[in-house]
MARLUMDO-677226 format. One record per residue (C-alpha): x negated, y, z negated. Coordinates in steps of 0.02 Angstrom, whole numbers, plus 50000, padded with zeros to 5 digits. Layout:
BEGIN
XYZ
...
END
This chain:
BEGIN
516704716258032
515594730557978
516484742458096
518154737158023
517534741857850
516984758857915
518714762257987
519494758157819
518334769957726
518644783657852
520514781857829
520354781857640
519424798457639
520494807257770
521734821357736
523504815657780
523914833257842
522504836657966
522024818157983
520174822457972
518874819157836
519264829057679
518534846557669
518434854057494
519544839957429
520814843757293
521904831157199
523714833157146
524524826256987
525354812657092
523634805857142
523584811157325
522144821557392
522074834757531
520914847657605
521094863357501
521524874157653
522774861357718
523804860157558
523734879057533
524394881957708
525754868857681
526324877057518
526254894457595
527644888457708
528664882957557
528474899457462
530214905157513
531004889657434
529994891657273
529864872857267
528224864057301
528014845657339
526744832757392
526824830357582
526604811557561
527654805857412
528754821657402
528484823257214
529094840857172
528224853657061
529224867456978
527764879656990
526394880157119
524964869357051
523264877157026
522044868857145
520314863857087
518994856057198
518684837657161
516774837857159
516594818957143
517694815957295
516794829757389
515104821257354
515784804557416
516394812557578
514684820557604
513824803757580
515004795857706
514564809257832
512704806057808
512954787557844
513634792158015
515514790857982
516544803658075
518374807858094
519354802658247
518814810358414
519504827458454
520704821358587
521394806058497
521994800758327
521844782158282
523234774358180
522994759958059
523324748058204
521934756358304
523214763058429
522714780258495
524004794258485
523774810058587
523884827158509
525374837958557
525134847458718
526164860258816
527954854358829
527784841658687
528694842358521
527354844458386
527374837658209
527924851358089
526834844457948
525174843158039
524004857858011
522664863158130
522864853558291
524574845358282
525034827858336
526504823758450
528114821058354
528754803258346
530484807558277
531514822658227
532594822858070
534274831758083
534424833557894
532664840257865
532744850458025
530934845358058
529934834258174
528654821358115
527194811758187
527114793258144
526054796157989
527094810157915
528674800457956
528234786057840
529114793357684
530744792957783
530544774157801
529864770557627
530754782257504
532594779457458
532964798157459
532714798457648
533654782657692
535244791757746
534334804757851
534754804458037
533204802058146
533314805958331
532104807358476
530934822558460
531934838358494
531424856458520
533174862458478
533224857858293
533374876058238
535044876858328
535684864958192
535414878658061
536774891358023
536114908358077
537014916657932
536634904957786
535104895457851
535964879057804
536124863357910
537774863558005
538604846957958
540414852757983
541414856058141
542814869058141
544164863258261
545104879558242
543664889858313
542814875458407
541084877858331
539854869658213
539704877458040
538834874357873
539724870457709
539554888657653
540464894457810
541874882157772
542154891057605
541994908457679
542564914657850
543204897357902
544164894157741
545844885957776
545334880957953
545484863358023
543754856157987
542964838858000
541214832257985
540104835058138
539834816258143
541714812958152
541944825858291
540444818358380
541234801058374
542914807258438
542144817258581
541074802158626
542674792158645
543404805658756
541794805958855
541874787258883
543674789058940
543154802559063
541784791359132
542994776959154
544184788459246
542784794559359
542184776959394
543964771759438
544114786459556
542444781959636
543064764259666
544704770459738
543794782859849
542594769759915
544074758359951
544914772660045
543334775460147
543404757360206
545224759660257
544774775460352
543324766660436
544544753260493
545664767260558
544224774360661
543804757160730
545644753960774
545784770660863
544174767760960
544634749861007
546374754461063
545764769161165
544394758761247
545664745661304
546844758761371
545454767261469
544794750861538
546524745861603
546944762761679
545254768761745
545444763761928
547184770861952
547414785661835
545824795961820
546784810761749
547634799761621
545934793361567
545374811161533
546904814161425
546654797861330
544824802161295
545284819561238
546604812961118
545394799561057
544114812961013
545424823260921
546064808560819
544324802160776
543784819760726
545294821360613
544934804960524
543054808860516
543464825360431
544494815960304
543074803560277
541824817560251
542924826060121
543144809760028
541274806260033
540954823659960
542184820159820
541374803359781
539634811259779
540234824659658
541064811559547
539444801459541
538464817059496
539724821059359
539634803159294
537734804359282
537914820859189
539134813359064
538024797959043
536554809158996
537644818958875
538304802758798
536504797658754
536194813758656
536134808758472
536024826758408
537804829858349
537814848658361
536874849658525
538054836558596
539584846358541
538854862658610
538484854758779
540164845758776
541114862158755
540204869758902
540784856059019
541954862359150
543624853059161
543644838459281
544944841059416
546224827359438
546124817559598
547364824159723
547174810559851
548174794759842
547484779859746
547354771159913
547614776760091
548954766760176
548904767860365
550554761860432
550424749860577
550194760160736
550234755060916
548974768560966
548674766961153
549424749661186
550984757961254
549884766661381
549214750061441
550954742861461
551614757961555
550194759761682
550914746161796
552614754661806
552324772761855
551284788261823
552804798661778
553404786161649
551644784961578
551604803861549
553174802861443
552504787961345
550854796861312
551724812061240
552834801361129
551394790261071
550254804761024
551624812160919
551874795760826
550054791960789
549544808960719
549504810260530
550364826460480
549454841060399
550524838260246
549804820760224
548034827360235
548404841060111
549044828259986
547454817960003
546224831959968
546284846159840
546424864359893
544914874459834
545364887859707
545084905659772
543594915559708
543954933759751
545554943859730
545834945259918
545914926259929
547114925259781
548264938059862
548544925960007
549604915859884
550474930759802
552304928859755
553554942459713
554214938859539
555864945759476
556534942659301
558194933959270
559344945159164
560304929659109
558744923259018
558194939958940
558244941658751
559434955458695
557994966558635
557224966858810
557684980458934
557384975559116
556924989159241
555954992359404
557074980459501
557004967659358
555104966559369
554764975659204
555254970459027
555194982758880
555474978258697
556744991158636
556924983458461
558814985458476
560134974758564
560534978058747
562264975458818
562004958558900
563484946658921
563434929558840
562494916458939
561854899058900
560144903058979
559784917858864
558354916958737
559084919558563
557624919258439
556104927058526
555984942058647
555624931658801
556214931258982
555964919659132
555864923059318
557274919459439
556054911059559
555534893059534
553694890359574
552924875659668
551444874059786
550074887359773
550644903859694
549814919459623
550524934059526
549914947859409
550634954959247
550234972459185
550534974558997
550494989658879
550474993258692
550414979358561
550264963058656
551164949858760
551144931458804
550954928158991
551744911259018
552484897959131
553854885959078
555054872759141
556824878859165
557454866559033
556474874558890
557594877258738
558344894658719
558794894158534
558374884858374
556694881658292
555234891958356
554254876658413
555664872058531
555984888758617
554384899158597
553164899658742
551654888658705
552404880058554
553114864958647
552674853158788
553754862758913
552764878958919
550994885958933
550544903358868
549064915358865
549154926358710
548504943958753
548184958458635
546904972158607
545794960358505
545654946758638
546504930958697
547034913558646
547944899658740
549364888758675
550214873058734
551224860558632
550784870158471
548904868358500
547974884958498
546324886858593
545224902458571
544844911158737
543384922958765
543304936158900
543424954858933
545034962858870
546114969059014
547884975559031
548084965959196
548174946959196
548164936459355
548984919259357
548554906059489
549604890259503
549274875059612
550784864859562
550404848959658
548594848559595
549144852159416
548044867759404
548544883259305
547244897159287
547284913959198
546144928159255
545624945259191
545884957259337
544764972559325
543824975159487
543224957259484
544144941159441
543544933959274
544204916659232
544904916359056
545654898959044
546064884559161
547314870459130
547204853759219
548764843259196
550224835459290
551774846259315
553364835859323
554584849959366
554574866859456
553924880959345
554574898259306
553484913259262
553864921559096
553314934458968
553504935958780
553514954658739
553034955958556
553494972558476
554464988758498
553814999058643
552774985258721
553014982458908
552584968759032
552774971659219
552574959459363
551574969159494
552064971059676
550624963159772
551274963259951
END
C-alpha cells in the first residue's frame, strides 16, 4: 500500500512533457505545472504561430506568459527526492496502470510533444499533423474540440499531408489535376476545378479498390479451375498414350517411338500452358495482397498518392474456363494395330492433327507481353495511309496520303458522307486489329494522336465527332506544353518528356492501347486497358494553320 502511495505522489509531481520529476517548476494560469526548460522549449516551437497554449488542457494565451519559478512546488519536489522517490527508470515510462511503455527508438514514430527523450507515438492525428504518446493523446479523447479529429496508426509521413505552398492541411482532392490540395489552393491555382473532400475521394477509391480485389479474386478462382482442367488433360493424354503403347509394343516398335514422341510434345504443350496460368495466378495473388495493404491505409492523402501510382491491372485474356473438347487421343491407334501397319500410319497422322490445340487457341488464353524497346515495337509496325474521303476540307494530304497539313482554307474535296465537317480531323484507310504499332511525327502548334471506330460521327455537336470527346474514340493531346489524354469527355493529365514523335501500340484483342514518347528511348506516356468491340482506325486532329502530322514509314 505504501508503494502505491509513492507512485501516486511521483505522478503528481511529474512534468507531463518530459514525464520526469519537475525541475525548476513553473505554474501556468490554467493551473498546470511544467519544468521551466520543458515549457520554454515547447513554446519556442510555437513562436511562428504567435499563439501559446497549455500542452495539457490547450488553454490558449494571446501573449507568451512570463514564467516564474514556483518555489513552494520546487521545495516539495526536493523533499520528495530526499525521501527516496525517483522518476521512472531511464528505459521505461510507467503509465497510471503501471504498464511500461518503451521510449522511441530507431525506426519508431516518436511523440511530437515529448521533450528530452521521446516516447513512442500511440496515434497520429491527421488534423493536427502530429503524433502523440498515450499521455499527450488524452486531450484528444477528453476535450470536445478534438472529437472530430482523425486519429490513425503512428505515421512518419504526416508532413506529406501539408501543402508545400501554404503549409495548410490538405483536406481537398482536385479531380481535374488528380492531386490533394489545401483550401487556399482551391481558391487560387485550382479555382474552378472539379474538387471534392479528400475523405469523399478516399471513400470512392476504396470502393474501386474493393471492386478490383473482387475481380482479381474471381480471376484467381477461374485460373485455379482452369489448372484442374489442364491437369485432367495431362492425365488423359498420359493414360491414352500408355494404353496405346502397351497394346502395340510387341508388334510395332517404331510406332511406339512415334507415340512416345507425340506424347512428350503434347504434354509439354499443356505443361507450358499450365505454367503460364500458374504465373498469372501468382501475380494476381501478389496484386491482391498489395491492394489489401493499401485498403487498410487510413491516411487519406497517402492512400490517394499510393493509389495513383498503381499500375493498371491488365484484363484477363484467357477464357473464363478452358473447355477441352472430347478427344479420342490414341484410342484410334489401339484399334488400328490389329489391321495393318500401313493403315495405322495414316490413322496416326490424322489423329495427331485432330488432338493438337492450335497456336491461335493458346494465344487467346494467354496475354502477349508488351514490347519494351523500339526494335521490338517495330516487329508490329503497320503502314498507315490517310483516307481522303474522311479528311476535313482544311486538311491537305501529301506524301502518299501519310501527311496531313492544316491549310486554314478549304481544299477541293468532293462531297462524301465519311468526311469530318466540324473539326480538322482525318482517319486511316486501314482498319486495325491484332497487335499494331505506328508513329506520328508532328510540327508547329499541336495535334491529337487518336484511334477511333469507323462509325464515329462526322458532323454535329463536338462531343459526338471530336476525337476523345465520345465513347468511340481515344486521343492523346500533344503540344509544346505537354500532354493530356481524353476519352468519353474525360480529360486525364499526362506527364512525360515533350517529343515531336509519338509511338502508338495497339493490342486489340487484349484491349491495350499505349502511347509512347519516341526520342532515343521509349517512354510510356499513357496506357488504356479496355475492351474494343470493333476494329479501330488511326487518326489525327491537326489543330491550327501550318501544323502538320505525318505517319512515319517504319519498314
